[in-house]
N, C-alpha and C positions, 0 to 999 in steps of 0.2 A: 795676335794682332790678325784682323779681317782684312780683306784685300782695300775696303774699301776706307778704314782706318791709315794703312799705306798710302792708297791714293791723299785719300785731305793731310796727310803730315806730309807726304813730299811734292805732290801735284804731278804725282805721276806714277806709273805701277808698271813696273818690269815684271812678266812675265817668261822666266829664260824658257827656249826651247819646245815655245806651246808648240810650234807645229811641226812635223819629222823630216827630216833630211829630203826621204821621198816626193813628199807632199811640196817643201821651197823646190826642190828640181822643176819640180811639174809647172812652180810659177814663172820661176826663171825661162823656161822653153816657151812660155804663153808670149813674155815681155818679149823675148827675143822674134818671135814669130810677127807680133803687131811692128817694132821695129824694122823686120824685112819686107815688111808693106811699105814702107814708104820708100822714093825713088829722093837722089840729090833733086835738088831746086824745093823740095818742096816745105823749106820754111820761110819759104813767098807766097805760100797761100793763105788765103782767110782765116784756118783753123790753126797759125803757127804766130807765135812772135821767139824772136831771136835779140837774146840779152847780151848785152857788153859787158853787164858789170852784175850786179844780183838784185833780186825779186824786188819789185815793186806792187804797190795793190793793185793797181791801174794793171797791169801784166796778167796778174790773176782775175782779175776778174772780165776780162777780154773772151777768155774763155770757159772760165766756172760755169759763166751764165749761158752757154752755148748747150746744144743739145749734140754732142758729136764730140768723136776723140779728138783732140788738140795735142799740141806738142808748144814745149819751150827747147829753143837751139839757143846753144853756148855759142862765141868766136873765142875761136883759140889759136894759139900759134905751136905748132908739132917739132920734132926734131930739126927738121928741113926750116925753120922759120920760117913754114912756110900757112898763112893763114886758113883753117878752116872752118866751119860750120857745123857742130854736133850734136844731137840730141841729149838734152839736161833731163829734161822730164815729160810724163806722159801727162795727159790732163783730162776728166772722165772716162779712167779705166774701168771703171764696169758696164760702160756702152761700147767694150772692144768684144765683147763677147760671153759662151757662159760663164767660162772658168771663172772671172774676176765679179760676175756679175752672181754665182753662184757665191763663189767667196763673204760678199757683203751680205750673203744670209745664210754664213756659217752659222748652225748652232750650238759650237761648241763654243765661238768667238761671241756672239751675242749673248753669251750666259756670262762671260767675261767682263761683257759694256752692260748688264742689265745689272751685276752686281753696282757699277757705280749711280748708274744714270736710273733705278728702277724698271719696272716692267713695260713702261711706255717707251720703246726705243725709235728714233728716227733717224733717216741716214740722208746725208745732205752733197758730199763732193767726195769725189774721189781723185790720186794721182799716184804716177810711181816715178822716184826721185831717181834718176841713175847712175849721177853723181860720176863721169867720165874719168879713167886716169887725168890727172893733173885739172880733172873739175875744179873750179871755185867753193871754197866752203859757202855757207850762208851765215848772213850776219847775225850776230844776238837779237831775240825779236819776243811776240808775242804772238800766238795763231791769234789771240782776238784782235788786232791791228787790222787782219785781215778780212775777220768774218766777224763783225763788231753787232753778236748780240745776245739777246738776254732770254730767259734765267738761265744759269749756268747748274750744273756739270756740262759745256759744251766739250766733245771727245776728241780728237785725229787719236785713231788705232796707227800705229805704226808694224809691220811686220816686216821685219828684216831679212831678205835673202841674200844676206852673207855676213858673214862673219865680221864683224862689228870692231873697229880697231882705230886706235891713234894715228895710225899709217894710214887707214883707209879716210880719213877722215867723220870719223864716228859722231852720233847726236852726244851733244852735252848739256845739260840744264843746272838751271842751280832749285836744288831743294828747298820746298817752303817759298821759293820767288809770285808763287800765282794767292798767298794771304793777300799782298798787298792792291790788288784788284784793279789795277792801271790800265785804264785803254789810250785809243792812241796814240801814235807816233812815240818808240819809246827813246827816252831821254838819258841815257846812262849815266853821264855828269850830273844831271838833277837828282837822281836816283841815290847812286856809288858814292858820289860827291869826286870822281875823279873822270878820267877818261881813259879807256884801257888803251892800247897799243893795235893800231889796226882795226879793222872791225871785227875780225876772230879775237882778238885780242882773250886775255882770261880775266874772268870775274871773281870776286870771293866766295870761297863755298862751291864752285862748280864744279863738275863732279861727269867724265867722260863715262858713256854707259855700254863699256866693250863688253859684249857680249855675240851669242855662235849664233848661225844662220835658222831659222825659227823664230825666234823671242820675238816678243808682241808686246811692245809697249803703250797703253794707257795715258795718254799726253792732257793736261787740262788746257783751256787755250789762255788761262791766265799764266800758265808757266813760264822763266824766259828760258830759253834756251836756242843752240846755232849749232854750228858744226865747222869745219878747220876746210881746207884746201887737201882733196884726197894724192899723196906722194906715194902710192901704190902706181902699180900696170897694170892693174883689174874695176872695172868698175864696181861702184857700192851702191848693189836698187834695196830701196825699201818702196814697201809699197802702203799709202796712207788712206784711210779710212774715216771721215767723218760724221760722228753720231750725237745727237743728243736728244733727253726727253724731249717729251711731247708741249705745244705749245710755245715753240723759241719764235722769236719776234725780234726785226734789229731795232736800232733807238728812235725810229720813229712812230714806232710800232704797231708795225705790218709784220703780218706772217714772213717767216723767212718759208717757201716752198721744201716740201720734205718728200724723203719716199720711204710709205710706211713700210718698217720692219719684222715690229713687233709691238702687239697693241689694240686701237681702236682709235679712228682720227676723232680728234675732239672738236667740238665748235669753233669755229673763225680757221680752223688751219688749212691749206692750201695745201693740194696734190701736186709735187713736182711734174708725175707725168701728164698729167690733165693738160699742163699748159704745153705740150710737146705738138 
C-alpha cells in the first residue's frame, strides 16, 4: 500500500524513526536554547498567552498571525502546592533561527509531504508542543477548527522529539474520522451519540500513536485527535509544521498567506513573507 493510500484510509501517515537519534538530539538542544532565552515574567509579554485550561482558536490566532516567535504558558500547581507559570508551546518556531527554518525546508521531509499533497507545497505555521510533566492533555479536536481553509489535503507534519508513550500523554487519533469532513466546533455527543468522560475521554476506534523519538506523523486537518495528561517526569516535545498544496483559501474565498517551499506561485496566492 502506498503512502497516499494509507493516508487516505487512516487520515494520517506514521513514518517511524524518520529522523535519527542524533538529529532529534540536535532539535531538542535547540528547543532548550530557545526556552532558556526567555526569563521569568516573559509570560506577560505581547507575544505570550497564559492558558489556564485548554487551547481555543483565539489563543492561537493572537500569535499565529504575528511575525515573531511566541509562547503559550500553562498555570500549574507544583509538588509544594505553589502555582507556577511554565511554557507549554512555542509559536512560529521556524522564525527562531536556522535549525527549524532548515527543518521546514528539509528535502527528505518535503518528499514525504509531496507524496500526499503533490509537487506544489506551501508552508503555513509551526510550533513546538512542550508537554511538561503534569502538563494537561489536549481535548479531542480537528485541526480544521483552528485553520478552516480549503482545499484539502491540509497537513500537520508532527515530528516527535521524545519516545511517545501512554504515560507521557502521546497523541491519539481516530482512524478514518477524516472522511466525515466536519467543520466548526466539535460536538462529540452529536457525532458519536454519547459524551465521553472528560475532555480526554475515550472514543470508539481511538488509537494511541506510541512510537520512538524521530517518528513523523502526517496528520490530515479533518482527523479527530487529542492527547492525555503527561504523567511522566519528563517533557514530551513535538514539532508541528503545517503544509498544504497551492491555492489554499479561507472559507470566505480569501487566499491564505503562505511560504513557498516547493513549486511556483499560482495566480491569486499571497506570499506570507511579503506581509512581514
